[in-house]
C-alpha positions as CSV (number, residue, x, y, z in Angstrom):
1,M,-0.1,0.0,0.1
2,H,3.0,2.3,0.4
3,K,4.3,1.9,-2.2
4,L,1.5,2.3,-4.4
5,I,1.1,5.7,-2.3
6,A,4.4,6.8,-3.2
7,T,4.2,5.9,-6.7
8,S,0.9,8.3,-6.8
9,T,2.5,11.1,-5.9
10,I,5.3,11.5,-8.6
11,L,4.0,13.5,-11.4
12,E,4.4,12.5,-14.9
13,H,6.3,16.5,-15.5
14,E,8.5,14.9,-12.7
15,L,9.6,11.9,-14.5
16,S,9.6,13.7,-18.0
17,E,11.9,16.0,-16.2
18,L,14.2,13.1,-14.8
19,R,14.9,11.5,-18.1
20,L,16.0,14.6,-19.5
21,L,18.2,14.9,-16.6
22,V,19.5,11.1,-16.7
23,E,20.4,12.0,-20.6
24,R,21.5,15.1,-20.3
25,Q,24.1,13.9,-17.1
26,T,24.6,10.1,-18.8
27,G,23.6,10.3,-22.4
28,I,21.1,7.3,-21.1
29,V,18.2,7.5,-22.7
30,L,15.9,5.4,-20.5
31,D,13.1,3.8,-22.4
32,C,11.6,2.0,-19.8
33,P,7.7,3.3,-19.1
34,N,6.7,5.4,-16.6
35,S,4.6,3.4,-14.8
36,A,7.9,1.2,-14.0
37,L,10.2,4.3,-13.7
38,A,7.5,5.9,-11.1
39,A,7.7,2.5,-9.2
40,H,11.6,2.6,-9.2
41,V,11.7,5.8,-8.0
42,A,9.4,5.6,-5.4
43,D,11.6,2.3,-4.3
44,Y,15.2,4.7,-4.8
45,V,13.3,7.8,-2.4
46,D,12.0,5.0,0.0
47,A,15.4,3.6,0.5
48,Q,17.2,6.6,0.5
49,G,15.0,8.6,3.1
50,L,14.6,11.6,0.9
51,G,10.9,12.7,1.8
52,S,10.0,13.1,-1.7
53,S,10.6,12.6,-5.6
54,S,11.3,16.6,-6.1
55,T,13.8,16.1,-3.1
56,L,15.2,13.4,-5.5
57,L,15.2,16.0,-8.8
58,E,16.6,19.0,-6.3
59,R,19.6,16.5,-5.9
60,L,20.4,15.1,-9.2
61,R,19.4,19.4,-10.5
62,S,22.7,19.9,-8.3
63,S,24.8,16.5,-8.8
64,E,28.0,18.0,-10.1
65,Q,27.8,18.2,-6.0
66,D,26.9,15.0,-5.5
67,P,27.9,13.0,-8.9
68,S,27.0,9.9,-7.0
69,G,23.3,9.7,-6.4
70,L,22.5,9.4,-10.4
71,P,24.7,6.3,-11.1
72,L,22.5,5.0,-7.4
73,L,19.4,6.0,-9.0
74,L,19.7,4.3,-12.3
75,D,20.9,0.7,-11.0
76,G,18.3,-1.5,-12.0
77,L,17.2,0.6,-14.8
78,V,19.7,0.3,-16.8
79,N,19.4,-3.2,-19.1
80,V,23.1,-5.0,-18.9
81,N,23.5,-7.7,-21.0
82,T,26.8,-9.2,-20.1
83,G,29.0,-12.4,-19.9
84,F,32.6,-13.9,-21.2
85,F,33.0,-14.0,-24.1
86,R,29.5,-12.6,-25.4
87,H,31.3,-11.1,-29.0
88,P,33.4,-13.6,-29.9
89,G,33.8,-12.2,-33.2
90,A,35.5,-9.0,-32.1
91,L,37.6,-11.0,-29.7
92,N,38.5,-13.8,-32.4
93,A,39.9,-10.1,-34.7
94,L,41.4,-9.0,-31.5
95,T,43.8,-12.4,-31.2
96,R,44.5,-13.3,-34.5
97,Q,44.3,-10.1,-36.5
98,V,45.0,-6.9,-34.0
99,V,47.1,-7.9,-31.4
100,P,49.6,-9.7,-33.9
101,Q,49.5,-6.1,-36.0
102,L,50.0,-4.3,-33.1
103,C,53.0,-5.6,-30.9
104,A,54.9,-5.5,-34.7
105,R,54.6,-1.9,-35.2
106,K,55.4,-1.7,-31.0
107,S,58.5,-3.6,-32.0
108,A,59.6,-1.7,-34.9
109,D,58.9,1.7,-32.9
110,G,60.5,0.2,-29.4
111,P,58.8,-1.0,-26.0
112,S,55.3,0.6,-25.2
113,P,52.9,-0.6,-23.3
114,L,49.7,-2.8,-25.2
115,R,46.6,-0.4,-23.7
116,I,42.9,-1.7,-23.9
117,W,39.7,0.3,-22.6
118,S,37.2,-1.8,-22.1
119,A,34.4,1.5,-21.8
120,G,31.2,0.3,-20.4
121,C,32.3,-2.8,-19.3
122,G,29.5,-4.2,-16.6
123,S,30.3,-6.6,-14.2
124,G,33.8,-7.3,-15.8
125,E,33.1,-10.3,-17.9
126,E,34.0,-8.1,-21.1
127,T,37.0,-6.9,-19.5
128,Y,38.6,-10.1,-18.4
129,S,37.8,-11.9,-21.2
130,I,39.8,-9.1,-23.6
131,A,42.6,-9.8,-20.9
132,M,42.4,-13.8,-21.7
133,A,42.2,-12.9,-25.4
134,V,45.2,-10.7,-25.6
135,C,47.1,-12.9,-23.4
136,D,46.6,-16.2,-25.5
137,A,47.2,-13.8,-28.9
138,L,50.8,-13.0,-27.2
139,S,51.9,-16.8,-26.0
140,H,50.9,-17.5,-29.8
141,N,52.4,-14.9,-31.5
142,G,55.3,-17.0,-33.2
143,S,53.2,-19.6,-34.0
144,G,49.5,-18.1,-35.3
145,A,47.8,-16.6,-32.9
146,G,44.2,-18.6,-31.7
147,S,45.0,-21.5,-32.4
148,N,47.9,-23.9,-30.7
149,G,48.6,-26.0,-34.1
150,S,49.7,-28.6,-32.6
151,G,46.9,-30.1,-30.7
152,S,45.5,-30.0,-27.3
153,N,44.9,-32.7,-24.1
154,N,41.3,-30.8,-23.7
155,G,40.6,-30.0,-27.1
156,S,39.7,-31.2,-30.8
157,G,44.0,-30.7,-31.5
158,N,42.7,-29.7,-34.9
159,G,45.1,-26.5,-34.8
160,N,42.3,-24.8,-37.7
161,G,41.3,-22.6,-35.4
162,K,38.4,-23.0,-35.4
163,S,37.9,-24.1,-31.7
164,A,39.5,-21.1,-31.1
165,A,37.3,-18.9,-32.8
166,R,34.0,-19.2,-31.5
167,N,35.6,-18.2,-27.5
168,G,36.9,-15.3,-29.2
169,G,40.4,-16.7,-30.4
170,I,40.9,-18.1,-26.8
171,A,42.7,-22.2,-27.4
172,D,41.8,-24.7,-25.3
173,S,45.4,-25.2,-24.4
174,A,46.3,-21.3,-23.2
175,P,48.7,-20.6,-20.8
176,V,48.2,-17.5,-18.0
177,A,50.2,-14.6,-19.1
178,S,52.2,-12.4,-16.9
179,A,52.2,-9.0,-17.3
180,N,55.4,-8.7,-19.4
181,L,55.6,-10.9,-22.6
182,G,57.4,-10.7,-25.4
183,A,59.8,-8.7,-25.7
184,G,59.2,-6.4,-22.9
185,L,55.3,-5.5,-23.8
186,S,53.3,-4.4,-21.2
187,I,49.8,-4.7,-20.5
188,H,47.2,-2.4,-18.8
189,I,43.5,-3.2,-19.8
190,V,41.5,-0.5,-18.0
191,G,37.4,-1.4,-17.2
192,S,35.2,1.0,-17.0
193,D,31.0,2.0,-15.9
194,L,28.8,3.7,-15.0
195,L,27.4,1.9,-12.0
196,P,29.5,1.5,-8.9
197,R,28.1,-2.1,-8.0
198,N,29.1,-3.3,-11.3
199,V,32.8,-1.7,-10.6
200,E,32.9,-3.3,-7.3
201,T,32.0,-7.0,-8.8
202,A,34.4,-6.7,-12.0
203,D,37.5,-5.5,-8.8
204,R,36.6,-8.7,-6.8
205,G,36.7,-10.9,-9.9
206,V,34.3,-13.7,-8.5
207,Y,31.9,-15.4,-10.6
208,R,29.1,-18.2,-10.3
209,Q,30.5,-21.3,-12.1
210,S,27.3,-21.0,-14.5
211,A,28.8,-17.9,-16.1
212,L,31.9,-19.9,-17.9
213,D,29.7,-22.5,-19.2
214,G,30.8,-23.1,-22.7
215,L,34.5,-22.0,-22.2
216,P,36.9,-24.8,-22.7
217,P,38.0,-26.8,-19.0
218,A,42.1,-25.9,-19.9
219,T,40.9,-22.0,-20.3
220,I,38.9,-22.0,-16.7
221,R,41.8,-24.4,-14.9
222,N,44.4,-21.9,-16.4
223,Y,42.3,-17.8,-15.4
224,F,40.3,-19.1,-12.8
225,S,40.4,-20.7,-8.6
226,K,38.3,-22.4,-6.9
227,I,36.6,-20.9,-3.7
228,S,34.1,-22.8,-1.6
229,S,31.8,-19.4,-1.4
230,P,31.3,-15.8,-3.2
231,V,33.6,-14.2,-0.6
232,V,35.2,-10.9,-0.7
233,V,39.1,-11.2,-1.0
234,P,40.8,-8.7,0.5
235,D,43.9,-7.3,-1.1
236,E,45.9,-9.1,1.8
237,V,44.2,-12.3,1.2
238,Y,44.8,-11.5,-2.7
239,D,49.2,-11.1,-2.1
240,E,49.1,-14.8,-0.6
241,F,47.8,-16.3,-4.2
242,D,50.9,-18.4,-5.5
243,D,51.3,-18.8,-8.8
244,E,48.7,-21.1,-10.0
245,G,46.5,-19.0,-7.5
246,R,46.0,-21.0,-4.9
247,S,45.7,-19.6,-1.5
248,P,44.3,-22.0,2.3
249,A,42.5,-18.7,3.0
250,V,39.8,-19.4,-0.3
251,S,40.4,-22.8,-1.3
252,Q,39.5,-25.2,1.4
253,G,36.3,-26.3,1.4
254,K,34.7,-25.7,5.6
255,N,36.8,-28.6,7.1
256,G,39.5,-27.9,6.0
257,A,39.6,-30.7,3.2
258,S,41.0,-29.0,-0.6
259,A,38.7,-27.7,-3.0
260,G,40.1,-30.4,-5.9
261,T,42.1,-29.1,-8.4
262,N,39.2,-28.9,-11.2
263,P,37.4,-25.5,-11.2
264,A,34.9,-26.4,-13.3
265,N,33.3,-28.3,-10.7
266,A,33.2,-24.7,-8.1
267,A,29.9,-22.9,-7.2
268,H,32.4,-19.9,-7.6
269,L,35.2,-19.3,-9.4
270,L,37.9,-16.8,-8.7
271,V,39.8,-14.6,-11.7
272,K,43.4,-16.1,-10.8
273,P,46.0,-13.1,-9.9
274,R,48.6,-13.2,-12.7
275,L,45.2,-12.5,-14.8
276,R,43.7,-10.2,-12.6
277,S,47.3,-7.9,-12.4
278,L,46.4,-6.5,-16.0
279,V,43.1,-5.2,-15.0
280,T,42.1,-2.4,-14.0
281,F,38.4,-1.0,-12.7
282,N,37.1,2.4,-12.3
283,C,33.7,4.2,-12.3
284,M,33.5,6.5,-15.4
285,N,30.6,8.5,-16.7
286,L,31.1,8.3,-20.3
287,A,29.0,11.5,-21.5
288,R,31.4,13.5,-18.9
289,P,34.7,11.0,-18.7
290,G,38.2,11.9,-17.2
291,Y,40.9,11.6,-19.4
292,I,43.2,8.8,-18.7
293,G,45.2,8.5,-21.5
294,R,45.3,6.7,-25.1
295,F,44.8,3.5,-26.1
296,D,45.6,0.7,-28.6
297,C,41.9,-0.6,-27.8
298,I,38.7,0.1,-27.1
299,F,36.0,-1.9,-27.1
300,C,32.8,0.0,-26.1
301,M,30.2,-3.2,-27.0
302,D,25.9,-2.4,-26.8
303,V,26.8,0.8,-25.2
304,L,25.6,3.2,-28.5
305,P,22.5,2.3,-28.5
306,H,21.4,3.7,-24.8
307,F,22.6,6.6,-25.9
308,S,20.7,9.4,-27.3
309,R,22.1,10.2,-30.8
310,A,23.7,13.7,-30.4
311,Q,25.4,11.6,-27.0
312,R,26.2,8.9,-29.5
313,I,28.4,11.1,-31.5
314,A,30.2,13.2,-29.0
315,L,31.0,9.7,-27.3
316,L,32.5,8.3,-30.8
317,E,34.7,11.8,-31.2
318,R,35.5,11.4,-27.5
319,L,37.0,7.6,-28.5
320,H,38.3,8.4,-31.6
321,L,40.1,11.2,-29.8
322,Y,40.9,8.8,-26.8
323,L,42.8,6.0,-29.7
324,E,46.0,6.0,-30.2
325,P,47.3,7.1,-34.4
326,G,46.7,3.2,-35.5
327,G,44.0,2.0,-32.5
328,Y,41.4,0.3,-33.3
329,L,37.6,0.6,-32.4
330,F,35.4,-2.3,-31.6
331,L,31.6,-2.1,-31.5
332,S,28.5,-5.0,-31.5
333,Q,27.8,-5.8,-35.1
334,T,24.6,-4.3,-35.0
335,E,25.9,-0.8,-33.9
336,K,27.3,1.2,-36.9
337,L,29.7,4.7,-36.7
338,S,26.8,7.5,-36.6
339,A,29.7,10.0,-36.8
340,P,30.2,9.9,-40.7
341,N,33.2,12.7,-40.3
342,L,35.2,11.0,-38.0
343,N,38.7,9.6,-39.6
344,F,37.8,5.9,-39.2
345,R,38.7,3.1,-41.5
346,S,36.6,0.0,-41.2
347,E,38.4,-3.6,-42.2
348,T,36.8,-6.9,-41.3
349,F,38.5,-10.1,-40.4
350,D,36.4,-13.4,-40.1
351,G,33.4,-11.7,-40.4
352,Y,33.9,-9.2,-37.8
353,T,33.8,-5.5,-38.8
354,F,36.0,-3.1,-36.9
355,H,37.3,0.5,-37.2
356,R,40.7,1.7,-36.9
357,K,42.0,5.1,-36.8
358,P,45.1,6.0,-39.5
359,L,48.5,6.1,-38.4
360,A,47.9,9.4,-40.2
361,A,44.8,10.8,-38.4
362,S,43.3,14.4,-38.7
363,A,45.1,17.0,-36.9
364,A,41.4,18.2,-36.5
365,Y,40.9,14.9,-34.2
366,G,44.3,14.9,-32.2
367,R,47.4,12.8,-32.6
């Protein structure tokens, strides 16, 4: 009864203003019905003890002083599709085409970090998928990225790359990579998301076993450790892991028995430290991003459809600016570049189309 009363007091013009404030400040167009939005706002107002929707709107109008309010409100309103290797075509192109090219270029120009940004990373599955794909590409750089070419005890062993392509270029026997690979090349992958809860989940690196269904067992063993419960893993505990990702604090059962060696049997899995060390996460509003440097690759998957047309164009211009000359922009295959004036060149690998910023990029968009 209380919720019905609260919902009825949210006026239609207040909902319209709320939608406008959200679009202006985050770029996101809320496409939910007014009834669903009103119910969500009522719950939020009650949970935050704001008293009324007018108080909420006043806070959002002055969100420059309190930027945390809007992301908290949007939690549960924005539908986020997430999962490991959700875009195998993009990761296959990254593994087998883009990373080898970048390695060759960086080797010729002198050592420099390989920097990748996962913009709108959700709860981290995409970012860790990118990290696994990069590790696989670099570990196989001398013998054909994306396939081990010599068979595998856990895979088909046909060496034709088809199994790897289905998993975004991850071969069944891909070894875990360290933070420095191949001629001193260092890797830095940044994952950013608007919602603090998503970033917290990504930072923990703990996922249900079912989230990794379909990945080769060897990949799961190489990149994840079994834990007995979805506990928060503090930094001081993480530091105690050995090179195989084992620690008594998380790998033993309630009675002190070993959790076993096959993480595929675990209810929850933890990203291993050597993979986790390649990745950092932070909260970021893509409509008002802080400058975090230049990147060789930017993944912005399933983000643009949430934005208004004007905000899509503005975001693409920023992504172009943040790419190194010769860098690559990855979008989902249902998304198209809506800023035709930007200097991108489309390329296709194995059916997936991605976009490259030319090495001699126009000075109008920065170096």
